[in-house]
C-alpha positions, 0 to 999 in steps of 0.5 A, a space after each residue: 681746765 678744759 682747754 688745758 686739758 686739750 692742748 696737754 693731748 694734742 702736745 701728746 699727739 705731736 709728741 707721739 707722732 713725732 716719734 713715729 716719724 723718727 723712729 721710722 726715718 731711722 729705720 729706713 736709714 738703717 734698712 740702707 746701710 751697708 754691711 760693715 763686716 761679717 762675723 762667724 762665731 762657733 758654738 759647742 764642742 767641735 769647731 774643727 771640721 769647718 773653718 771660718 773662711 769656709 762660712 765666710 765663702 758660703 756667704 759670699 757666694 749667696 750674696 757677692 760683695 758684702 760690703 756692698 749691700 744693703 741691709 734690706 737687701 739680704 735674704 737671711 733665710 736663704 743665708 741660713 739654708 745654703 749654711 745648712 746645706 753644708 755636710 760639715 753643719 748641724 745648724 746655724 743662725 744668721 742675723 744683722 746686728 745693729 751696728 751693720 755687722 752679719 753674724 753667723 752663728 755655726 754649730 757644727 755636727 758631732 761625729 761618733 764613729 768613722 765608718 770604712 766599708 770597702 773604699 767608702 770612708 765617712 763619719 756617722 754623726 750624732 743624729 745618725 747622718 753621713 758626715 764626710 770626712 774632713 782634711 782640717 781634723 781626724 775625730 778621735 772616735 771608734 772605727 767601724 768596719 763593715 756594712 751597716 744595715 740601714 734597717 737598723 740605722 735607729 739602733 746603731 745610733 743609739 748604741 754609737 751614742 751611748 759608746 760617745 756619751 760614756 767617759 769610759 767606754 769613750 776612751 776604751 772602745 777603739 774599732 768595731 767590726 760588724 760580722 756577715 751575720 751582724 755580730 759585733 766584735 770590738 776592740 780595747 784601746 789598752 788592752 789585747 783581747 777581743 770583745 765578742 759583743 754579739 747582735 745589738 739585742 740589750 746593748 745597753 745591759 751588755 756594755 754595763 756588764 762590761 763595764 763591771 767586769 773590767 772595773 773589777 778585773 782591773 784591780 787584779 791585772 787578770 785583764 792581760 790574761 785574756 784573749 777574749 771577753 764574750 758579752 753575748 749573754 746578757 747575764 754574765 760575762 765569760 772570759 777566755 784565756 
């Protein structure tokens, strides 16, 4: 029994060693394989600002001819960094599949407003950063005119997110004008009245008041009669004909 046990143990050790050798040999061969192709996958809702050709170009600029590169020579972190540095891209994940395909999974930035300040025009993205305009697509977001106070960047970002995430506000608020005293004037898509929003203080409550007023007023068609909707006071909505 002892000899049988020893022979069985030896065989297991030999088989284990063979498996390790084959795995190591296969891994080395796999690392030396050339890339088969590049596959770009866009995730999320916004896949219009950056084209697949642009992502391919960014990757090729940092790799040379991708079909002539061995898998173990790729610096995936560097490639991700290059993609993420693009002003239209929020984040990316670059990896090589088992069959030698270089995959780039790309999530583009989400614009929540377009700012026009003098000769300068750009988007504000969901995280509050600047995002350049695109030749490929124009986002349907509120147009903001005037100078955004950088000291209120965080509050501005929250306000624009509220509009973007609310179906009603997203469809109806088409423009925001920043006055010299930093009070806000807003404009509705389907009606001629001006919304005197006042400061950004308590903006969540002001939006709730406006939505409640609108839902009630739209039933009796009185919205067409108003020239101004005043939301400056958080406890009431004042209408001017």
